[in-house]
C-alpha positions in Angstrom: 46.6 12.5 35.8 44.3 12.7 38.8 41.5 14.2 36.7 41.8 11.3 34.3 41.6 8.7 37.1 38.6 10.5 38.5 36.7 10.4 35.2 37.7 6.8 34.6 36.4 5.8 38.0 33.2 7.8 37.4 32.7 6.1 34.1 33.1 2.6 35.7 30.6 3.5 38.3 28.1 4.8 35.7 28.5 1.6 33.6 28.0 -0.5 36.8 24.8 1.5 37.6 23.6 1.1 34.0 24.1 -2.7 34.2 22.8 -2.9 37.8 20.8 -5.9 38.7 17.1 -5.6 38.1 14.8 -7.9 40.1 12.2 -9.5 37.9 10.3 -12.8 37.9 8.9 -15.1 40.6 11.2 -15.9 43.6 13.6 -18.8 43.2 12.2 -21.8 45.0 8.6 -20.9 44.4 6.2 -23.0 42.3 6.0 -21.8 38.7 2.9 -19.6 38.5 0.1 -20.1 36.0 1.1 -18.7 32.5 -2.0 -18.2 30.4 -1.0 -17.0 27.0 -2.0 -17.2 23.3 0.4 -19.5 21.4 1.5 -18.0 18.1 3.9 -20.8 17.1 4.7 -24.3 18.2 2.6 -27.3 19.1 -0.2 -25.2 20.5 -0.3 -22.6 17.8 -3.5 -20.4 17.8 -4.7 -21.8 21.1 -4.9 -20.2 24.6 -2.8 -22.3 26.9 -1.4 -22.3 30.4 2.2 -23.1 29.5 3.2 -23.7 33.2 0.6 -26.4 33.5 1.6 -27.8 30.1 5.3 -28.0 30.9 4.7 -29.2 34.6 7.9 -30.7 35.9 9.8 -30.6 32.6 12.9 -28.3 32.4 11.8 -25.0 30.8 13.2 -21.6 30.1 10.6 -18.9 30.1 11.6 -15.7 28.2 9.3 -12.8 29.1 9.9 -10.0 26.5 8.6 -6.4 26.7 7.6 -6.2 23.1 8.7 -2.6 22.6 12.2 -3.6 23.4 12.5 -6.6 21.0 15.6 -6.1 18.9 18.4 -8.0 17.1 20.6 -8.6 20.1 17.7 -10.0 22.0 16.9 -12.2 19.0 20.4 -13.5 19.0 20.2 -14.2 22.8 17.0 -16.2 22.4 18.5 -18.0 19.4 21.6 -19.0 21.4 19.4 -20.4 24.2 17.3 -22.3 21.7 20.4 -23.8 20.0 21.8 -24.9 23.4 18.5 -26.4 24.4 18.1 -28.2 21.1 21.6 -29.7 21.3 21.4 -30.5 25.1 20.6 -33.7 26.8 18.2 -32.0 29.2 15.2 -32.3 26.9 14.4 -28.7 27.9 12.3 -26.3 25.9 11.8 -22.6 25.9 8.6 -20.5 25.9 8.9 -16.9 24.7 6.2 -14.6 26.0 5.8 -11.2 24.4 4.0 -8.7 26.6 2.1 -6.3 24.4 -0.8 -3.9 24.3 -1.4 -5.0 20.7 -1.9 -8.8 21.0 -3.5 -9.3 17.7 -0.7 -7.6 15.8 1.9 -9.6 17.8 0.1 -12.9 17.1 0.5 -12.1 13.4 4.2 -11.0 13.8 5.6 -13.9 15.8 5.2 -16.5 13.1 7.4 -14.3 10.9 10.0 -14.2 13.7 9.8 -18.0 13.8 10.2 -18.2 10.1 13.3 -15.9 10.2 15.0 -17.4 13.3 14.0 -21.0 12.9 13.7 -21.8 16.6 13.8 -25.6 17.2 12.5 -25.9 20.8 11.1 -22.4 21.5 7.4 -21.7 21.3 6.4 -18.0 20.8 3.4 -16.7 22.7 1.6 -13.5 23.4 0.4 -12.0 26.7 -1.9 -9.0 26.1 -2.1 -6.8 29.1 -0.2 -4.9 31.7 3.6 -4.5 31.3 3.9 -6.3 34.7 2.9 -9.4 32.8 1.0 -12.5 33.9 -0.4 -12.5 37.5 2.1 -13.8 40.1 5.1 -13.6 37.8 6.5 -10.5 39.4 7.7 -9.0 36.1 9.5 -5.7 36.4 8.6 -3.5 33.4 12.2 -2.0 33.6 13.5 -5.3 32.5 13.5 -5.6 28.7 13.6 -9.4 29.1 13.1 -11.6 32.1 14.3 -15.1 32.0 12.9 -17.7 34.4 14.5 -21.2 34.5 12.2 -23.9 35.9 12.6 -27.5 36.7 10.3 -29.9 38.5 7.6 -27.2 38.6 9.9 -24.8 40.6 11.7 -21.6 39.7 15.4 -22.4 39.9 16.9 -19.1 38.5 15.8 -15.8 37.2 17.7 -13.2 35.1 16.5 -9.7 34.1 18.2 -7.6 31.5 17.8 -4.2 30.0 20.5 -5.0 27.4 21.2 -8.5 26.3 23.2 -10.4 23.6 24.1 -14.0 22.8 26.9 -14.2 25.4 24.3 -13.7 28.2 22.8 -17.1 27.2 25.7 -19.0 28.9 24.5 -18.1 32.4 20.9 -19.3 31.6 22.1 -22.6 30.2 24.5 -23.2 33.2 21.6 -22.6 35.6 19.4 -25.1 33.8 22.1 -27.7 33.6 22.9 -27.2 37.3 19.2 -27.7 38.1 18.9 -30.9 36.1 22.3 -32.3 37.2 23.8 -32.2 33.7 27.2 -30.8 32.7 
């Protein structure tokens, strides 16, 4: 019995370490840094744009994806956020940013992602460069996806995940609603 309890405790510790918090994204309270990306879908398709300047004070969820970790559970997570934002009263939008060392390929791929997932309020963009992402965003390349919730031009919450699914979207939406004073 004692051995079984030991192994059960060891397993719980290992799971906790595997899901340990990763710090990624700009500090809460800071101004949202410039976000110069190439838009692959949305209103600014095929244009280089600074989405932080475009969104200014509007409630926004930034989804920074390490492209090599893009998978179905992450797609379901982003779809759940998009659905909640589209149905919400906050008039919030999301900006997905794929960090990749093959930006031209990704610009061709993301419209297919949009066609498949039918995002309503999420623009898909590409950042070609270092895995640390756009300057001043503080992206940790160990995070497969970094989520930055912004309102009134300030970072109000950040989330970083190595594994994610649609149930993780709830915390993101709650942070956004808290920031805008909605329920």
